[in-house]
C-alpha atoms as one frame of an Amber mdcrd trajectory, in Angstrom:
protein
  60.407 -50.601   2.632  63.410 -50.239   0.336  63.395 -52.261  -2.880  66.698
 -54.137  -3.165  65.962 -56.321  -6.219  63.283 -56.616  -8.882  63.830 -59.379
 -11.436  61.748 -61.829 -13.418  62.069 -64.372 -10.571  61.668 -62.278  -7.425
  61.161 -58.906  -5.797  63.235 -58.297  -2.661  62.471 -55.473  -0.236  64.188
 -54.529   3.023  61.884 -53.431   5.821  62.691 -50.593   8.190  63.265 -53.200
  10.885  65.986 -54.775   8.705  63.994 -57.892   7.780  64.134 -59.135   4.202
  60.844 -59.642   2.324  61.140 -61.821  -0.799  58.207 -62.174  -3.207  58.518
 -65.051  -5.694  57.182 -64.584  -9.201  57.714 -65.845 -12.739  58.277 -69.470
 -13.864  57.915 -72.189 -11.190  57.448 -69.527  -8.500  55.708 -71.802  -5.977
  58.205 -74.617  -6.499  61.119 -72.250  -5.853  59.318 -70.735  -2.847  58.702
 -74.194  -1.334  62.306 -75.250  -1.903  63.858 -72.174  -0.306  61.595 -72.426
   2.753  62.457 -76.119   3.076  66.200 -75.541   2.803  66.241 -72.678   5.320
  64.297 -74.728   7.863  66.733 -77.610   7.329  69.778 -75.367   7.825  68.322
 -73.841  10.978  67.818 -77.337  12.376  71.453 -78.095  11.515  72.464 -74.924
  13.415  74.049 -73.275  10.368  74.815 -69.736  11.537  75.781 -68.007   8.285
  72.493 -68.191   6.363  69.222 -66.253   6.750  66.697 -67.473   9.297  63.163
 -67.987   8.027  60.853 -65.811  10.131  57.561 -66.319   8.304  56.088 -67.342
   4.971  52.784 -66.862   3.174  51.856 -69.456   0.568  48.960 -67.357  -0.714
  51.226 -64.457  -1.759  54.497 -66.436  -2.107  56.155 -64.057   0.343  58.879
 -65.141   2.739  60.423 -63.007   5.463  63.962 -63.714   6.672  66.586 -62.206
   8.902  69.150 -59.924   7.319  72.631 -61.303   6.592  74.297 -58.001   5.797
  75.369 -56.291   2.575  76.192 -57.928  -0.731  79.890 -58.393  -1.471  81.191
 -56.657  -4.607  84.597 -58.327  -4.919  86.026 -61.580  -3.582  88.650 -64.063
  -4.794  87.576 -67.296  -6.507  89.188 -69.478  -3.851  87.407 -67.655  -1.047
  84.080 -68.030  -2.873  84.662 -71.770  -3.266  85.581 -72.167   0.404  82.391
 -70.391   1.568  80.124 -72.632  -0.494  82.175 -75.689   0.486  81.523 -74.875
   4.166  77.809 -74.782   3.386  78.149 -78.293   1.962  79.329 -79.506   5.375
  75.817 -78.751   6.652  74.234 -81.002   4.015  73.196 -78.430   1.420  74.586
 -77.802  -2.053  74.013 -74.276  -3.361  73.254 -74.698  -7.056  73.766 -70.987
  -7.770  77.206 -70.734  -6.168  78.299 -67.299  -7.354  79.468 -64.071  -5.721
  76.001 -62.485  -6.081  74.748 -64.854  -3.363  77.365 -63.964  -0.761  76.901
 -61.172   1.809  79.069 -59.732   4.568  77.637 -59.439   8.085  79.475 -56.605
   9.826  78.126 -57.479  13.287  80.438 -60.506  13.538  82.663 -60.120  10.465
  81.154 -63.187   8.808  80.585 -64.002   5.131  77.076 -65.415   4.653  75.168
 -67.215   1.899  71.698 -66.218   0.635  69.094 -67.187  -2.037  68.425 -70.917
  -1.724  65.602 -71.350  -4.240  67.749 -73.607  -6.475  69.611 -75.413  -3.671
  69.632 -79.142  -2.964  69.513 -80.936   0.360  72.027 -83.781   0.363  71.406
 -87.183   1.907  74.110 -87.114   4.544  77.663 -86.260   3.487  78.294 -89.253
   1.227  79.873 -87.552  -1.726  76.951 -85.263  -2.502  74.321 -87.677  -3.824
  71.076 -85.732  -3.782  67.895 -87.425  -2.669  64.534 -86.335  -1.312  64.537
 -86.524   2.478  62.047 -85.811   5.209  62.821 -82.834   7.403  62.519 -83.428
  11.127  62.435 -80.427  13.398  64.640 -80.535  16.427  62.887 -81.676  19.543
  61.935 -78.518  21.429  62.996 -77.899  24.996  59.393 -78.463  26.076  56.955
 -81.292  25.400  55.104 -80.609  22.166  53.366 -83.678  20.775  50.457 -83.568
  18.295  46.998 -83.820  19.819  43.508 -84.466  18.497  40.923 -81.858  19.441
  37.253 -81.243  18.884  35.531 -77.923  19.257  32.138 -76.264  19.265  31.257
 -72.592  18.917  28.155 -70.426  19.076  27.254 -66.740  19.121  23.907 -65.117
  19.979  22.769 -61.485  19.921  21.006 -61.864  23.271  17.444 -61.089  24.287
  17.501 -57.293  23.999  19.870 -56.393  21.142  19.095 -56.541  17.442  22.750
 -56.504  16.332  25.605 -58.794  17.324  28.966 -57.118  17.913  30.642 -60.404
  18.936  32.756 -62.417  16.511  34.375 -65.840  16.784  37.029 -67.510  14.647
  38.024 -71.149  14.157  40.869 -71.488  11.673  43.324 -74.138  10.450  46.785
 -73.167   9.150  48.950 -75.569   7.144  51.415 -75.473   4.243  48.585 -74.797
   1.788  47.451 -71.695   3.634  44.381 -70.885   5.722  41.083 -72.725   6.012
  38.118 -71.456   8.006  36.488 -74.091  10.173  32.845 -74.546  11.024  31.095
 -73.929  14.314  31.905 -77.501  15.388  34.318 -80.180  14.244  37.490 -82.062
  15.050  41.070 -82.044  13.802  44.644 -82.976  14.689  47.643 -80.695  15.216
  50.055 -83.174  13.617  50.117 -81.406  10.243  48.446 -78.086  11.008  48.092
 -75.328  13.588  44.646 -74.501  14.944  43.588 -71.040  16.009  40.499 -69.975
  17.930  39.450 -66.463  18.924  36.550 -64.442  20.302  36.194 -60.673  19.900
  33.676 -58.207  21.268  33.351 -54.931  19.369  32.196 -51.660  20.862  31.466
 -48.146  19.658  28.795 -45.893  18.259  26.298 -46.801  15.550  27.427 -50.104
  13.955  31.133 -49.580  14.554  31.171 -52.286  17.224  30.386 -54.885  14.582
  33.113 -53.454  12.342  35.639 -53.453  15.196  35.088 -57.157  15.850  35.441
 -57.916  12.141  38.708 -55.941  11.886  40.154 -57.883  14.817  39.345 -61.249
  13.225  40.468 -60.196   9.716  43.910 -59.158  10.988  44.391 -62.539  12.645
  43.799 -64.330   9.333  46.317 -62.072   7.557  49.173 -62.032  10.063  49.405
 -65.327  11.966  49.611 -67.764   8.999  53.032 -66.305   8.135  54.495 -67.964
  11.232  53.402 -71.512  10.358  56.711 -72.717   8.855  58.799 -71.709  11.860
  60.529 -74.463  13.819  59.183 -75.300  17.274  62.084 -73.603  19.007  61.946
 -70.461  16.879  58.181 -70.222  17.220  58.412 -70.523  20.999  60.933 -67.680
  21.033  59.038 -65.501  18.563  55.412 -66.064  19.625  55.229 -63.162  22.138
  56.580 -60.726  19.536  54.236 -62.084  16.846  51.189 -61.787  19.092  52.160
 -58.337  20.339  52.613 -57.255  16.729  49.202 -58.657  15.815  47.449 -56.744
  18.587  49.372 -53.574  17.697  48.239 -53.851  14.057  44.589 -54.266  15.044
  44.845 -51.389  17.518  46.366 -49.040  14.944  43.707 -49.828  12.331  40.915
 -49.153  14.832  42.540 -45.901  15.976  43.021 -44.689  12.397  39.425 -45.420
  11.413  38.176 -43.679  14.548  40.136 -40.550  13.644  38.928 -40.305  10.050
  35.369 -41.595  10.169  32.912 -39.869  12.570  30.772 -43.021  12.557  33.715
 -44.925  14.076  34.667 -42.522  16.879  35.820 -44.469  19.947  35.453 -47.750
  18.066  37.207 -50.575  19.892  37.293 -54.286  20.606  38.276 -56.819  23.215
  39.981 -59.977  21.977  41.092 -63.366  23.299  42.815 -65.951  21.112  44.332
 -69.394  21.584  46.861 -70.712  19.045  47.466 -74.495  19.139  50.828 -75.684
  17.789  51.165 -79.364  18.640  50.148 -79.574  22.286  51.455 -76.063  22.967
  48.877 -73.319  23.431  50.014 -69.730  22.899  47.408 -67.210  23.977  46.974
 -63.454  23.895  44.238 -61.324  25.419  43.037 -57.803  26.051  39.815 -56.592
  27.649  37.162 -58.648  29.456  36.729 -61.585  27.109  38.142 -64.676  28.829
  40.118 -67.895  28.441  39.448 -70.719  30.897  41.585 -73.864  31.216  40.176
 -77.139  32.576  43.259 -79.002  33.795  43.746 -82.312  35.571  44.103 -82.113
  39.338  44.201 -84.819  42.051  40.737 -85.624  43.356  40.862 -85.565  47.205
  37.638 -87.600  47.384  38.978 -90.476  45.263  42.427 -91.909  45.977  44.640
 -92.163  42.899  42.171 -90.403  40.622  42.080 -86.925  39.186  39.389 -84.517
  38.075  39.238 -81.477  35.826  39.424 -78.145  37.616  38.613 -74.871  35.867
  40.857 -71.820  36.202  40.715 -68.429  34.508  43.993 -67.784  32.651  43.228
 -64.283  31.423  42.914 -61.159  33.526  39.873 -58.930  33.155  41.328 -55.561
  32.181  38.988 -53.572  34.380  39.360 -51.901  37.765  36.815 -54.353  39.141
  38.828 -57.226  37.706  41.879 -55.945  39.576  39.862 -55.737  42.806  38.770
 -59.361  42.321  42.317 -60.621  41.526  43.758 -58.927  44.591  41.094 -60.363
  46.906  39.318 -57.088  47.589  36.107 -58.369  45.957  34.658 -61.860  45.715
  32.987 -63.148  42.543  29.561 -61.902  43.624  30.852 -58.447  44.484  32.682
 -58.200  41.160  29.668 -59.364  39.162  27.303 -56.749  40.600  29.780 -53.863
  40.829  28.470 -50.793  38.904  31.827 -50.310  37.121  32.422 -53.925  36.136
  32.254 -53.133  32.388  34.548 -50.092  32.439  37.664 -51.271  30.590  41.194
 -50.198  31.482  42.608 -51.858  28.332  41.127 -52.462  24.884  42.040 -52.334
  21.222  41.244 -48.882  19.833  38.581 -47.080  21.917  40.777 -44.025  22.413
  43.582 -45.952  24.128  47.137 -44.818  23.365  48.640 -48.290  23.761  47.324
 -51.847  23.559  49.616 -54.246  25.403  48.068 -57.728  25.509  48.496 -60.360
  28.179  50.404 -63.248  26.552  51.209 -66.730  27.801  52.095 -70.296  26.843
  51.108 -73.633  28.349  50.680 -77.284  27.391  47.265 -78.765  26.648  47.128
 -82.373  27.812  44.839 -85.245  26.962  41.227 -84.805  28.181  41.801 -81.174
  29.158  39.549 -78.401  27.830  39.581 -74.702  26.972  36.747 -72.179  26.952
  36.973 -68.823  25.193  34.021 -66.498  25.799  32.828 -62.910  25.682  31.427
 -61.016  28.652  27.869 -61.932  27.664  28.629 -65.428  28.983  30.101 -64.282
  32.291  27.313 -61.729  32.743  24.795 -64.584  32.833  26.804 -67.425  34.386
  28.819 -67.896  37.556  32.135 -69.722  37.201  30.614 -72.792  38.843  27.808
 -72.831  36.267  30.320 -72.600  33.401  32.206 -75.579  34.803  29.057 -77.646
  35.323  27.712 -76.911  31.833  30.973 -78.051  30.261  31.679 -81.084  32.462
  28.365 -82.266  33.938  25.368 -80.970  31.970  21.866 -81.955  32.930  20.408
 -84.747  30.841  17.942 -82.350  29.214  20.888 -80.457  27.676  23.134 -83.399
  26.814  22.133 -83.289  23.133  23.568 -79.750  22.782  27.230 -79.008  22.103
  29.206 -77.534  25.039  29.233 -74.097  23.386  25.486 -74.198  22.807  24.918
 -75.099  26.462  26.943 -72.099  27.608  25.450 -69.558  25.211  21.798 -70.568
  25.477  21.935 -70.783  29.270  23.688 -67.401  29.570  21.083 -65.779  27.313
  18.254 -67.348  29.327  19.788 -66.176  32.625  20.623 -62.636  31.481  20.546
 -61.920  27.765  21.440 -58.242  28.195  24.528 -58.575  25.978  25.709 -60.563
  22.979  27.043 -63.963  24.098  29.728 -66.035  22.366  31.655 -69.143  23.414
  34.137 -71.638  21.965  34.837 -74.913  23.793  37.929 -76.922  22.805  38.387
 -80.478  24.056  41.662 -82.418  23.792
């Protein structure tokens, strides 16, 4: 990155992709960081087109990333400067550092733009400029996205034959204060925070499989929190790029370690994650870990009623998985095929590229999600997974849904590590 500014208040660097990275420092750094993020979100909601767009922010490091509004202007008449900042006022913001140094020129459309909003004030309407504290309301997105309450349970087990566990799971909450790791079971609401759940299965020689799973989870905690302050609409547009970038970063780290450390040769990981923003679920996946969705469907045996039906949202990135998806193998044939564990896609593991499967859907009341590694599906048929989540036997009713899945899979097979997360809306 190119350093564009280094002062007592901030360091500004321009990335090779053109994005602007601003690091706040010095007196009242967090207060100025919070204010600039707040103002940029407000202006985006007001559809102001001549200011930077907030792409991500990180409260822990006080770093914000914005779009680029062109080059700084060296000379401009006083009247033109006043007119530019006056136009900003029409959008409900007063720039309290209204000088030439905060004006840029965007050559792509010949537009003068305004930057650096850390000292700006949001005005209460356009009533002569009286400044008050107001609540920011994001624009209603084009899709339904209401907050939901969820509870979850998670469990991992090394299995009956392995001494080490190469599986990893993550339950994480992201809000304005940063990141908080969640326990193996609990409940929360997406009104004021995003929730993120993931399972990873490492592979490789020696103990590199354990390291691969850890690298996958660690990258999630570093990269995804930066997107929390995005508006609903911007997040919906940016999520595929964010998730693709996340998987690319994990893949590159695994490849680099495999090249330089003989103990990590062919180290790799499979990964499935679900990111809950309101009632919207954004997911990304590579390998043979899985995401199942239990959605409401009309019950043909009971007029006017519905039942939960399980469907697999992710594709197994194996040749056998392709045979099953295309109808050339049934579930039994796929489960006992000798090449069922030969991956066609994974993070690291000697692969040149790692293109994840990404998708978005809405999680509705009473619906459920299951994320699991292949140790679960090696021991359980799909029907058994559904029954253990929805209709467990009374002898297992005291266990959490994740415990029921993991312990039953280990008892039925146990040849591999087994990990599951169950999320209930």
